[in-house]
C-alpha positions in Angstrom: 18.5 6.4 13.0 15.4 7.4 11.2 16.8 10.8 9.9 19.8 9.0 8.5 17.6 6.4 6.7 15.3 9.1 5.3 18.2 11.2 4.2 19.8 8.3 2.3 16.4 7.4 0.9 16.0 11.0 -0.4 19.5 10.9 -1.9 18.9 7.7 -3.7 15.6 8.8 -5.1 17.0 12.1 -6.3 20.0 10.4 -7.8 17.7 8.2 -9.9 16.8 11.4 -11.7 20.3 11.9 -12.9 20.2 8.7 -14.9 17.1 9.6 -16.8 17.2 13.4 -17.0 18.4 13.6 -20.6 15.9 11.0 -21.9 13.0 12.8 -20.1 13.9 16.3 -20.8 12.6 18.1 -23.9 15.8 20.2 -24.1 17.9 17.1 -25.0 16.5 15.9 -28.3 17.7 12.7 -29.9 18.8 9.3 -28.6 20.5 8.8 -25.3 21.9 5.8 -23.4 19.1 3.8 -21.7 20.0 3.8 -18.0 16.5 3.4 -16.8 17.4 0.1 -15.1 19.9 1.9 -12.9 17.4 4.6 -12.1 14.8 1.9 -11.2 17.3 0.2 -8.9 18.2 3.4 -7.1 14.5 4.3 -6.9 13.6 0.9 -5.5 16.4 1.1 -2.9 15.3 4.5 -1.9 11.7 3.4 -1.4 12.8 0.4 0.7 14.9 2.8 2.9 11.9 5.1 3.1 9.8 2.4 4.6 12.5 1.3 7.0 13.1 4.9 8.1 9.4 5.4 8.6 9.0 2.3 10.6 11.9 3.3 12.9 10.7 6.9 13.1 7.2 6.0 14.1 8.6 4.8 17.4 9.9 8.3 18.2 8.2 10.9 20.4 5.1 13.0 19.3 6.9 15.7 17.4 9.3 13.2 15.9 6.4 11.2 14.6 5.0 14.3 12.9 8.3 15.2 11.3 8.8 11.6 10.1 5.3 11.4 8.7 5.7 14.7 6.8 9.1 13.7 5.3 7.8 10.2 4.5 4.7 11.5 2.7 6.8 14.0 0.7 9.3 11.3 -0.3 6.5 8.9 -1.1 4.9 11.4 -3.4 8.2 12.0 -5.1 8.7 8.3 -5.4 5.4 7.9 -7.1 6.2 10.7 -9.5 9.5 9.0 -10.3 7.9 5.6 -10.8 5.5 7.2 -13.3 8.5 8.7 -15.2 10.7 5.6 -15.2 8.1 2.9 -15.8 7.6 3.6 -19.5 11.3 3.5 -20.1 11.7 0.0 -18.6 9.8 -1.6 -21.5 12.6 -0.4 -23.8 15.1 -3.2 -24.2 17.4 -1.3 -26.5 20.6 0.4 -25.5 19.5 3.8 -26.8 16.3 5.7 -26.0 14.5 8.8 -27.1 11.3 10.4 -25.9 8.6 11.2 -28.5 6.3 14.2 -28.5 3.4 12.1 -27.1 5.5 11.0 -24.1 6.3 7.5 -25.4 9.8 6.2 -26.0 11.6 4.9 -29.0 14.2 2.2 -28.5 17.2 1.4 -30.7 19.8 -1.4 -30.3 23.4 -0.4 -30.6 
C-alpha cells in the first residue's frame, strides 16, 4: 500500500510542475495563464499522500522502512522546492502572469 501511495504522491507533485512550467521558465517570456492554484492543489494533495504513505510504510519491515524513508525524504525535499516556486505565484490574483528578471511576478487581469 505504501509504494502505491508514494507513487501517486510523486506523480501529483511532478504534475504540479506542468501547470507552472511556462511561467517559471526563462525560455517562455511574456504573459501566461495563471494556473498556480491548480499547481498548489496538486502539490498539497501530493504532500498529504506522502504523509499517508510514510505512515503506512513505517510499519513495514527493516529494509522497507529504509526504502520508505529514503523516498519520503526525497519527495519532501522536492515538495519544499515546489512550494518555494509556487508560493510567490499564489499572491497573483490576475488571470495572466509573467515572471520578472528578479524572480517576482507581474499579474494582469483579462
